[in-house]
mmCIF file of the C-alpha atoms, coordinates in Angstrom:
data_MODEL
# 
_entry.id   MODEL 
# 
loop_
_atom_site.group_PDB 
_atom_site.id 
_atom_site.type_symbol 
_atom_site.label_atom_id 
_atom_site.label_alt_id 
_atom_site.label_comp_id 
_atom_site.label_asym_id 
_atom_site.label_entity_id 
_atom_site.label_seq_id 
_atom_site.pdbx_PDB_ins_code 
_atom_site.Cartn_x 
_atom_site.Cartn_y 
_atom_site.Cartn_z 
_atom_site.occupancy 
_atom_site.B_iso_or_equiv 
_atom_site.pdbx_formal_charge 
_atom_site.auth_seq_id 
_atom_site.auth_comp_id 
_atom_site.auth_asym_id 
_atom_site.auth_atom_id 
_atom_site.pdbx_PDB_model_num 
ATOM 1   C CA . MET A 1 1   ? -4.569  -21.554 6.952   1.00 0.00 ? 1   MET A CA 1 
ATOM 2   C CA . THR A 1 2   ? -5.962  -18.329 8.315   1.00 0.00 ? 2   THR A CA 1 
ATOM 3   C CA . ILE A 1 3   ? -4.496  -15.005 9.316   1.00 0.00 ? 3   ILE A CA 1 
ATOM 4   C CA . THR A 1 4   ? -5.512  -13.131 12.433  1.00 0.00 ? 4   THR A CA 1 
ATOM 5   C CA . PRO A 1 5   ? -7.074  -9.872  11.185  1.00 0.00 ? 5   PRO A CA 1 
ATOM 6   C CA . ASP A 1 6   ? -5.014  -6.730  11.773  1.00 0.00 ? 6   ASP A CA 1 
ATOM 7   C CA . THR A 1 7   ? -7.217  -4.402  13.805  1.00 0.00 ? 7   THR A CA 1 
ATOM 8   C CA . LYS A 1 8   ? -4.526  -1.847  14.717  1.00 0.00 ? 8   LYS A CA 1 
ATOM 9   C CA . ASP A 1 9   ? -5.014  1.824   13.937  1.00 0.00 ? 9   ASP A CA 1 
ATOM 10  C CA . TRP A 1 10  ? -2.064  2.633   11.662  1.00 0.00 ? 10  TRP A CA 1 
ATOM 11  C CA . THR A 1 11  ? -2.922  6.304   11.016  1.00 0.00 ? 11  THR A CA 1 
ATOM 12  C CA . TRP A 1 12  ? -0.060  7.440   13.280  1.00 0.00 ? 12  TRP A CA 1 
ATOM 13  C CA . VAL A 1 13  ? 2.455   6.394   10.609  1.00 0.00 ? 13  VAL A CA 1 
ATOM 14  C CA . VAL A 1 14  ? 2.035   9.698   8.776   1.00 0.00 ? 14  VAL A CA 1 
ATOM 15  C CA . GLU A 1 15  ? 3.638   11.459  11.760  1.00 0.00 ? 15  GLU A CA 1 
ATOM 16  C CA . LEU A 1 16  ? 6.045   8.932   13.304  1.00 0.00 ? 16  LEU A CA 1 
ATOM 17  C CA . ARG A 1 17  ? 8.706   6.437   12.199  1.00 0.00 ? 17  ARG A CA 1 
ATOM 18  C CA . CYS A 1 18  ? 7.351   2.888   12.092  1.00 0.00 ? 18  CYS A CA 1 
ATOM 19  C CA . PRO A 1 19  ? 9.265   0.821   14.668  1.00 0.00 ? 19  PRO A CA 1 
ATOM 20  C CA . GLU A 1 20  ? 8.623   -2.366  12.690  1.00 0.00 ? 20  GLU A CA 1 
ATOM 21  C CA . CYS A 1 21  ? 9.709   -1.505  9.146   1.00 0.00 ? 21  CYS A CA 1 
ATOM 22  C CA . GLY A 1 22  ? 11.757  1.596   9.937   1.00 0.00 ? 22  GLY A CA 1 
ATOM 23  C CA . PHE A 1 23  ? 9.957   3.828   7.435   1.00 0.00 ? 23  PHE A CA 1 
ATOM 24  C CA . ASP A 1 24  ? 9.334   7.447   8.429   1.00 0.00 ? 24  ASP A CA 1 
ATOM 25  C CA . ALA A 1 25  ? 6.564   8.843   6.243   1.00 0.00 ? 25  ALA A CA 1 
ATOM 26  C CA . SER A 1 26  ? 6.674   12.170  8.081   1.00 0.00 ? 26  SER A CA 1 
ATOM 27  C CA . VAL A 1 27  ? 9.906   13.125  6.298   1.00 0.00 ? 27  VAL A CA 1 
ATOM 28  C CA . VAL A 1 28  ? 8.675   12.250  2.791   1.00 0.00 ? 28  VAL A CA 1 
ATOM 29  C CA . PRO A 1 29  ? 7.239   15.213  0.924   1.00 0.00 ? 29  PRO A CA 1 
ATOM 30  C CA . ALA A 1 30  ? 3.923   14.234  -0.636  1.00 0.00 ? 30  ALA A CA 1 
ATOM 31  C CA . THR A 1 31  ? 5.256   15.420  -3.990  1.00 0.00 ? 31  THR A CA 1 
ATOM 32  C CA . GLU A 1 32  ? 7.788   12.555  -3.861  1.00 0.00 ? 32  GLU A CA 1 
ATOM 33  C CA . VAL A 1 33  ? 5.296   9.784   -3.127  1.00 0.00 ? 33  VAL A CA 1 
ATOM 34  C CA . ALA A 1 34  ? 4.703   8.918   -6.797  1.00 0.00 ? 34  ALA A CA 1 
ATOM 35  C CA . ALA A 1 35  ? 8.414   8.411   -7.451  1.00 0.00 ? 35  ALA A CA 1 
ATOM 36  C CA . ARG A 1 36  ? 8.845   6.434   -4.224  1.00 0.00 ? 36  ARG A CA 1 
ATOM 37  C CA . LEU A 1 37  ? 5.871   4.227   -5.135  1.00 0.00 ? 37  LEU A CA 1 
ATOM 38  C CA . ARG A 1 38  ? 7.418   3.478   -8.520  1.00 0.00 ? 38  ARG A CA 1 
ATOM 39  C CA . ALA A 1 39  ? 10.730  2.693   -6.810  1.00 0.00 ? 39  ALA A CA 1 
ATOM 40  C CA . GLU A 1 40  ? 9.058   -0.051  -4.746  1.00 0.00 ? 40  GLU A CA 1 
ATOM 41  C CA . VAL A 1 41  ? 7.927   -2.083  -7.776  1.00 0.00 ? 41  VAL A CA 1 
ATOM 42  C CA . PRO A 1 42  ? 11.276  -3.900  -8.371  1.00 0.00 ? 42  PRO A CA 1 
ATOM 43  C CA . LEU A 1 43  ? 11.096  -5.354  -4.855  1.00 0.00 ? 43  LEU A CA 1 
ATOM 44  C CA . TRP A 1 44  ? 7.792   -6.998  -5.771  1.00 0.00 ? 44  TRP A CA 1 
ATOM 45  C CA . GLU A 1 45  ? 9.209   -8.314  -9.038  1.00 0.00 ? 45  GLU A CA 1 
ATOM 46  C CA . LYS A 1 46  ? 12.044  -9.957  -7.100  1.00 0.00 ? 46  LYS A CA 1 
ATOM 47  C CA . ALA A 1 47  ? 9.652   -11.338 -4.462  1.00 0.00 ? 47  ALA A CA 1 
ATOM 48  C CA . LEU A 1 48  ? 7.173   -12.760 -6.974  1.00 0.00 ? 48  LEU A CA 1 
ATOM 49  C CA . THR A 1 49  ? 9.783   -14.404 -9.192  1.00 0.00 ? 49  THR A CA 1 
ATOM 50  C CA . ALA A 1 50  ? 11.573  -16.044 -6.266  1.00 0.00 ? 50  ALA A CA 1 
ATOM 51  C CA . GLU A 1 51  ? 11.127  -19.733 -5.646  1.00 0.00 ? 51  GLU A CA 1 
ATOM 52  C CA . GLY A 1 52  ? 8.423   -20.321 -3.049  1.00 0.00 ? 52  GLY A CA 1 
ATOM 53  C CA . ALA A 1 53  ? 6.693   -16.961 -3.579  1.00 0.00 ? 53  ALA A CA 1 
ATOM 54  C CA . GLY A 1 54  ? 3.360   -18.605 -2.828  1.00 0.00 ? 54  GLY A CA 1 
ATOM 55  C CA . GLU A 1 55  ? 4.499   -20.378 0.339   1.00 0.00 ? 55  GLU A CA 1 
ATOM 56  C CA . ARG A 1 56  ? 3.781   -18.937 3.743   1.00 0.00 ? 56  ARG A CA 1 
ATOM 57  C CA . PRO A 1 57  ? 6.777   -18.712 6.080   1.00 0.00 ? 57  PRO A CA 1 
ATOM 58  C CA . ASP A 1 58  ? 4.448   -19.867 8.853   1.00 0.00 ? 58  ASP A CA 1 
ATOM 59  C CA . PRO A 1 59  ? 0.698   -20.451 9.110   1.00 0.00 ? 59  PRO A CA 1 
ATOM 60  C CA . ALA A 1 60  ? 0.029   -16.982 10.571  1.00 0.00 ? 60  ALA A CA 1 
ATOM 61  C CA . THR A 1 61  ? 1.976   -14.964 7.975   1.00 0.00 ? 61  THR A CA 1 
ATOM 62  C CA . TRP A 1 62  ? 1.010   -14.211 4.382   1.00 0.00 ? 62  TRP A CA 1 
ATOM 63  C CA . SER A 1 63  ? 3.220   -15.404 1.554   1.00 0.00 ? 63  SER A CA 1 
ATOM 64  C CA . ALA A 1 64  ? 4.967   -12.922 -0.749  1.00 0.00 ? 64  ALA A CA 1 
ATOM 65  C CA . LEU A 1 65  ? 2.214   -13.674 -3.271  1.00 0.00 ? 65  LEU A CA 1 
ATOM 66  C CA . GLU A 1 66  ? -0.540  -12.835 -0.790  1.00 0.00 ? 66  GLU A CA 1 
ATOM 67  C CA . TYR A 1 67  ? 1.198   -9.596  0.246   1.00 0.00 ? 67  TYR A CA 1 
ATOM 68  C CA . ALA A 1 68  ? 1.646   -8.671  -3.419  1.00 0.00 ? 68  ALA A CA 1 
ATOM 69  C CA . CYS A 1 69  ? -2.064  -9.262  -4.079  1.00 0.00 ? 69  CYS A CA 1 
ATOM 70  C CA . HIS A 1 70  ? -2.849  -6.987  -1.154  1.00 0.00 ? 70  HIS A CA 1 
ATOM 71  C CA . VAL A 1 71  ? -0.510  -4.246  -2.403  1.00 0.00 ? 71  VAL A CA 1 
ATOM 72  C CA . ARG A 1 72  ? -2.008  -4.558  -5.894  1.00 0.00 ? 72  ARG A CA 1 
ATOM 73  C CA . ASP A 1 73  ? -5.505  -4.127  -4.444  1.00 0.00 ? 73  ASP A CA 1 
ATOM 74  C CA . VAL A 1 74  ? -4.384  -1.261  -2.208  1.00 0.00 ? 74  VAL A CA 1 
ATOM 75  C CA . CYS A 1 75  ? -3.066  0.585   -5.270  1.00 0.00 ? 75  CYS A CA 1 
ATOM 76  C CA . GLY A 1 76  ? -6.428  0.227   -7.009  1.00 0.00 ? 76  GLY A CA 1 
ATOM 77  C CA . LEU A 1 77  ? -8.388  1.222   -3.916  1.00 0.00 ? 77  LEU A CA 1 
ATOM 78  C CA . TYR A 1 78  ? -6.202  4.265   -3.268  1.00 0.00 ? 78  TYR A CA 1 
ATOM 79  C CA . ASP A 1 79  ? -6.432  5.385   -6.879  1.00 0.00 ? 79  ASP A CA 1 
ATOM 80  C CA . ARG A 1 80  ? -10.244 5.319   -6.666  1.00 0.00 ? 80  ARG A CA 1 
ATOM 81  C CA . ARG A 1 81  ? -10.203 7.131   -3.321  1.00 0.00 ? 81  ARG A CA 1 
ATOM 82  C CA . LEU A 1 82  ? -7.710  9.703   -4.570  1.00 0.00 ? 82  LEU A CA 1 
ATOM 83  C CA . HIS A 1 83  ? -9.914  10.471  -7.560  1.00 0.00 ? 83  HIS A CA 1 
ATOM 84  C CA . ARG A 1 84  ? -12.833 10.945  -5.170  1.00 0.00 ? 84  ARG A CA 1 
ATOM 85  C CA . MET A 1 85  ? -10.776 13.348  -3.048  1.00 0.00 ? 85  MET A CA 1 
ATOM 86  C CA . LEU A 1 86  ? -9.924  15.323  -6.179  1.00 0.00 ? 86  LEU A CA 1 
ATOM 87  C CA . ASP A 1 87  ? -13.466 15.312  -7.583  1.00 0.00 ? 87  ASP A CA 1 
ATOM 88  C CA . GLU A 1 88  ? -15.702 15.488  -4.494  1.00 0.00 ? 88  GLU A CA 1 
ATOM 89  C CA . ASP A 1 89  ? -15.816 17.620  -1.378  1.00 0.00 ? 89  ASP A CA 1 
ATOM 90  C CA . ASP A 1 90  ? -14.732 15.595  1.669   1.00 0.00 ? 90  ASP A CA 1 
ATOM 91  C CA . PRO A 1 91  ? -15.826 12.131  0.445   1.00 0.00 ? 91  PRO A CA 1 
ATOM 92  C CA . LEU A 1 92  ? -16.610 9.353   2.901   1.00 0.00 ? 92  LEU A CA 1 
ATOM 93  C CA . TYR A 1 93  ? -15.062 6.085   1.711   1.00 0.00 ? 93  TYR A CA 1 
ATOM 94  C CA . GLU A 1 94  ? -16.840 2.785   1.909   1.00 0.00 ? 94  GLU A CA 1 
ATOM 95  C CA . ASN A 1 95  ? -15.338 0.249   4.290   1.00 0.00 ? 95  ASN A CA 1 
ATOM 96  C CA . TRP A 1 96  ? -12.789 -2.163  2.842   1.00 0.00 ? 96  TRP A CA 1 
ATOM 97  C CA . ASP A 1 97  ? -12.064 -5.362  4.707   1.00 0.00 ? 97  ASP A CA 1 
ATOM 98  C CA . GLN A 1 98  ? -8.627  -6.451  3.532   1.00 0.00 ? 98  GLN A CA 1 
ATOM 99  C CA . ASP A 1 99  ? -8.880  -9.845  5.189   1.00 0.00 ? 99  ASP A CA 1 
ATOM 100 C CA . GLU A 1 100 ? -12.263 -10.592 3.624   1.00 0.00 ? 100 GLU A CA 1 
ATOM 101 C CA . THR A 1 101 ? -10.836 -9.559  0.249   1.00 0.00 ? 101 THR A CA 1 
ATOM 102 C CA . ALA A 1 102 ? -7.835  -11.858 0.667   1.00 0.00 ? 102 ALA A CA 1 
ATOM 103 C CA . VAL A 1 103 ? -10.121 -14.837 1.275   1.00 0.00 ? 103 VAL A CA 1 
ATOM 104 C CA . GLY A 1 104 ? -12.754 -13.897 -1.308  1.00 0.00 ? 104 GLY A CA 1 
ATOM 105 C CA . GLU A 1 105 ? -10.215 -13.195 -4.044  1.00 0.00 ? 105 GLU A CA 1 
ATOM 106 C CA . ARG A 1 106 ? -8.205  -16.314 -3.159  1.00 0.00 ? 106 ARG A CA 1 
ATOM 107 C CA . TYR A 1 107 ? -4.899  -14.487 -2.930  1.00 0.00 ? 107 TYR A CA 1 
ATOM 108 C CA . ALA A 1 108 ? -2.955  -17.675 -2.244  1.00 0.00 ? 108 ALA A CA 1 
ATOM 109 C CA . GLU A 1 109 ? -4.141  -19.250 -5.508  1.00 0.00 ? 109 GLU A CA 1 
ATOM 110 C CA . GLN A 1 110 ? -3.325  -16.414 -7.900  1.00 0.00 ? 110 GLN A CA 1 
ATOM 111 C CA . ASP A 1 111 ? -0.634  -16.553 -10.564 1.00 0.00 ? 111 ASP A CA 1 
ATOM 112 C CA . PRO A 1 112 ? 2.486   -14.629 -9.455  1.00 0.00 ? 112 PRO A CA 1 
ATOM 113 C CA . ALA A 1 113 ? 3.250   -13.386 -12.993 1.00 0.00 ? 113 ALA A CA 1 
ATOM 114 C CA . GLU A 1 114 ? -0.275  -12.011 -13.418 1.00 0.00 ? 114 GLU A CA 1 
ATOM 115 C CA . VAL A 1 115 ? -0.183  -10.417 -9.971  1.00 0.00 ? 115 VAL A CA 1 
ATOM 116 C CA . LEU A 1 116 ? 3.142   -8.765  -10.799 1.00 0.00 ? 116 LEU A CA 1 
ATOM 117 C CA . ALA A 1 117 ? 1.759   -7.330  -14.042 1.00 0.00 ? 117 ALA A CA 1 
ATOM 118 C CA . GLN A 1 118 ? -1.355  -6.068  -12.247 1.00 0.00 ? 118 GLN A CA 1 
ATOM 119 C CA . LEU A 1 119 ? 0.614   -4.634  -9.321  1.00 0.00 ? 119 LEU A CA 1 
ATOM 120 C CA . THR A 1 120 ? 3.030   -2.880  -11.686 1.00 0.00 ? 120 THR A CA 1 
ATOM 121 C CA . ALA A 1 121 ? 0.198   -1.376  -13.735 1.00 0.00 ? 121 ALA A CA 1 
ATOM 122 C CA . GLY A 1 122 ? -1.774  -0.400  -10.628 1.00 0.00 ? 122 GLY A CA 1 
ATOM 123 C CA . ALA A 1 123 ? 1.216   1.247   -8.960  1.00 0.00 ? 123 ALA A CA 1 
ATOM 124 C CA . GLU A 1 124 ? 1.955   3.210   -12.129 1.00 0.00 ? 124 GLU A CA 1 
ATOM 125 C CA . LYS A 1 125 ? -1.659  4.319   -12.492 1.00 0.00 ? 125 LYS A CA 1 
ATOM 126 C CA . LEU A 1 126 ? -1.767  5.471   -8.861  1.00 0.00 ? 126 LEU A CA 1 
ATOM 127 C CA . ALA A 1 127 ? 1.627   7.192   -9.177  1.00 0.00 ? 127 ALA A CA 1 
ATOM 128 C CA . ALA A 1 128 ? 0.390   9.044   -12.267 1.00 0.00 ? 128 ALA A CA 1 
ATOM 129 C CA . THR A 1 129 ? -2.667  10.222  -10.353 1.00 0.00 ? 129 THR A CA 1 
ATOM 130 C CA . PHE A 1 130 ? -0.446  11.473  -7.513  1.00 0.00 ? 130 PHE A CA 1 
ATOM 131 C CA . ASP A 1 131 ? 1.713   13.212  -10.150 1.00 0.00 ? 131 ASP A CA 1 
ATOM 132 C CA . SER A 1 132 ? -1.373  15.160  -11.248 1.00 0.00 ? 132 SER A CA 1 
ATOM 133 C CA . VAL A 1 133 ? -1.966  16.674  -7.783  1.00 0.00 ? 133 VAL A CA 1 
ATOM 134 C CA . THR A 1 134 ? -0.839  20.283  -7.491  1.00 0.00 ? 134 THR A CA 1 
ATOM 135 C CA . GLY A 1 135 ? -0.818  23.186  -5.052  1.00 0.00 ? 135 GLY A CA 1 
ATOM 136 C CA . GLU A 1 136 ? -3.769  23.397  -2.694  1.00 0.00 ? 136 GLU A CA 1 
ATOM 137 C CA . GLN A 1 137 ? -5.142  20.051  -3.894  1.00 0.00 ? 137 GLN A CA 1 
ATOM 138 C CA . TRP A 1 138 ? -2.737  18.388  -1.441  1.00 0.00 ? 138 TRP A CA 1 
ATOM 139 C CA . GLN A 1 139 ? -4.971  19.699  1.360   1.00 0.00 ? 139 GLN A CA 1 
ATOM 140 C CA . ARG A 1 140 ? -8.260  18.312  -0.002  1.00 0.00 ? 140 ARG A CA 1 
ATOM 141 C CA . PRO A 1 141 ? -9.856  16.045  2.638   1.00 0.00 ? 141 PRO A CA 1 
ATOM 142 C CA . GLY A 1 142 ? -11.390 12.588  2.639   1.00 0.00 ? 142 GLY A CA 1 
ATOM 143 C CA . ARG A 1 143 ? -12.668 10.289  5.402   1.00 0.00 ? 143 ARG A CA 1 
ATOM 144 C CA . ARG A 1 144 ? -12.653 6.581   6.042   1.00 0.00 ? 144 ARG A CA 1 
ATOM 145 C CA . SER A 1 145 ? -15.724 4.837   7.388   1.00 0.00 ? 145 SER A CA 1 
ATOM 146 C CA . ASP A 1 146 ? -13.944 4.389   10.745  1.00 0.00 ? 146 ASP A CA 1 
ATOM 147 C CA . GLY A 1 147 ? -13.726 8.184   11.156  1.00 0.00 ? 147 GLY A CA 1 
ATOM 148 C CA . ALA A 1 148 ? -10.074 8.642   10.175  1.00 0.00 ? 148 ALA A CA 1 
ATOM 149 C CA . VAL A 1 149 ? -9.613  11.924  8.312   1.00 0.00 ? 149 VAL A CA 1 
ATOM 150 C CA . PHE A 1 150 ? -6.905  12.463  5.715   1.00 0.00 ? 150 PHE A CA 1 
ATOM 151 C CA . THR A 1 151 ? -5.781  15.172  3.344   1.00 0.00 ? 151 THR A CA 1 
ATOM 152 C CA . ILE A 1 152 ? -4.321  14.074  0.028   1.00 0.00 ? 152 ILE A CA 1 
ATOM 153 C CA . ASP A 1 153 ? -0.936  14.881  1.603   1.00 0.00 ? 153 ASP A CA 1 
ATOM 154 C CA . THR A 1 154 ? -1.390  12.559  4.594   1.00 0.00 ? 154 THR A CA 1 
ATOM 155 C CA . PHE A 1 155 ? -3.268  10.008  2.469   1.00 0.00 ? 155 PHE A CA 1 
ATOM 156 C CA . SER A 1 156 ? -0.306  9.764   0.070   1.00 0.00 ? 156 SER A CA 1 
ATOM 157 C CA . ARG A 1 157 ? 2.205   9.150   2.865   1.00 0.00 ? 157 ARG A CA 1 
ATOM 158 C CA . TYR A 1 158 ? -0.108  6.665   4.613   1.00 0.00 ? 158 TYR A CA 1 
ATOM 159 C CA . LEU A 1 159 ? -0.307  4.720   1.342   1.00 0.00 ? 159 LEU A CA 1 
ATOM 160 C CA . LEU A 1 160 ? 3.455   4.802   0.867   1.00 0.00 ? 160 LEU A CA 1 
ATOM 161 C CA . HIS A 1 161 ? 4.010   3.393   4.337   1.00 0.00 ? 161 HIS A CA 1 
ATOM 162 C CA . ASP A 1 162 ? 1.638   0.529   3.558   1.00 0.00 ? 162 ASP A CA 1 
ATOM 163 C CA . VAL A 1 163 ? 3.563   -0.425  0.418   1.00 0.00 ? 163 VAL A CA 1 
ATOM 164 C CA . VAL A 1 164 ? 6.979   -0.052  2.092   1.00 0.00 ? 164 VAL A CA 1 
ATOM 165 C CA . HIS A 1 165 ? 5.845   -1.916  5.207   1.00 0.00 ? 165 HIS A CA 1 
ATOM 166 C CA . HIS A 1 166 ? 4.621   -4.882  3.199   1.00 0.00 ? 166 HIS A CA 1 
ATOM 167 C CA . GLY A 1 167 ? 7.910   -4.889  1.289   1.00 0.00 ? 167 GLY A CA 1 
ATOM 168 C CA . TRP A 1 168 ? 9.559   -5.227  4.693   1.00 0.00 ? 168 TRP A CA 1 
ATOM 169 C CA . ASP A 1 169 ? 7.109   -8.013  5.567   1.00 0.00 ? 169 ASP A CA 1 
ATOM 170 C CA . VAL A 1 170 ? 8.342   -9.893  2.494   1.00 0.00 ? 170 VAL A CA 1 
ATOM 171 C CA . THR A 1 171 ? 12.069  -9.100  2.606   1.00 0.00 ? 171 THR A CA 1 
ATOM 172 C CA . GLY A 1 172 ? 12.804  -8.270  6.232   1.00 0.00 ? 172 GLY A CA 1 
ATOM 173 C CA . VAL A 1 173 ? 14.913  -5.341  5.027   1.00 0.00 ? 173 VAL A CA 1 
ATOM 174 C CA . GLU A 1 174 ? 14.225  -2.107  6.908   1.00 0.00 ? 174 GLU A CA 1 
ATOM 175 C CA . ALA A 1 175 ? 13.244  0.954   4.917   1.00 0.00 ? 175 ALA A CA 1 
ATOM 176 C CA . GLY A 1 176 ? 16.389  2.753   3.813   1.00 0.00 ? 176 GLY A CA 1 
ATOM 177 C CA . ASP A 1 177 ? 18.592  -0.339  4.210   1.00 0.00 ? 177 ASP A CA 1 
ATOM 178 C CA . ALA A 1 178 ? 17.714  -1.704  0.777   1.00 0.00 ? 178 ALA A CA 1 
ATOM 179 C CA . ALA A 1 179 ? 19.317  1.303   -0.932  1.00 0.00 ? 179 ALA A CA 1 
ATOM 180 C CA . GLU A 1 180 ? 22.601  0.902   0.969   1.00 0.00 ? 180 GLU A CA 1 
# 
């Protein structure tokens, strides 16, 4: 089973509410991203311990396990990129093909318990790095290989949308509705 690669430009999510998942990153202060990231981890624990976590709902949609692998890898990637933004002047990030990674790392064949442990540790490590950002550091820039430019502020909210959006992909619960 294959997935059609997502080629959309999602950078707009730092300024506008996502019509799919309902999350509005523009209203989240960057200083709250670490806490919000930590708050998303229980959703993944529930998703990965549920029966059928490794089963795709249809051939064109990732399973909860595959989404969790992606979120785990996103946390690691963003932690490395965040460190570069803190340590270097305007770094240019290498390209990361999420679909190639999913195939190469065999997301569908991974152990849900191991993925949960790795995702939890990776989210905590990234949250701790965001916790270390202060003052003017929030405005330090970085660039993706496709030309998208971020500050640590916009980068943090872009990341949070990704994690929240994939939680919605797995649960179908719009951002904000889960807390009600």
